[in-house]
N, C-alpha and C positions, 0 to 999 in steps of 0.2 A: 525431459525433466525428471528429477528424482521425485518418487511418490514416497510419502511418509504415511504411516499407520497412525491414526488419530488416537490420542490417549484421553481426549475428553471431546465434548461437542464444540463445533465450530460453525460460523455462518459463512457460507460462500460469498465472497466479495462481488462476484459477477451476476450470479442468478438469485442471490439471497436465499438459496436453500439451505437446509440444515446438513452438516457433515457429522454424522453420528460417530460415537466412539467405536473404534475398530475398523472403520472404512478408510480407504486410501484418499489422500488429498495431496495437493502441491502448494508449497509456500513459495509466494512470488513477491518480490520487493519492487515498490513503485517509487519512482524518483519524482519529486516536486521541487520546483525552483520556487522558493518563497522569498517574500520581502516582508518587512516589518511595517511598511507604510502603503497606503494607497497613492495614486498620483497626486491628489489633492492635498495630502498631509505629509507631503515629504519636507524634511527639515531644509532650511536655507543653507547650511553649511555642508560640508562634504558628508557623504553616507558612508558609514563604516563597511568594511569588507565583509564582516560576518552577516550583514544583512542580506547579502545575495547568495549565501551558501545554499547547496542543494541538500534537501532533506529526504530520507528514505523512510518509507513505511512498510513493514511486512504485512501481507495480506494472504489469506487462505482461499484456495480455489478447489472446487471439486473436480474429479477426474473427467466427467462429462464436458464441462466448460473448457478444459484444457484441450481435450481431443476435438473439440469443434472449432478451434482456432485454426 
């Protein structure tokens, strides 16, 4: 994975440590399949297609966490 030099402070998503300015880190994208309703609150008519779209979130991880994988 490509390592990026931090231009500001970040928090590692995995170990919750601090990534200081100037340190290397990796930006990772996490995919989450989301719905707008829980099972009990589903509407009675047809559920629209946009309700089942996959949403991606960008997270930052420090180099030791990536090397430990």
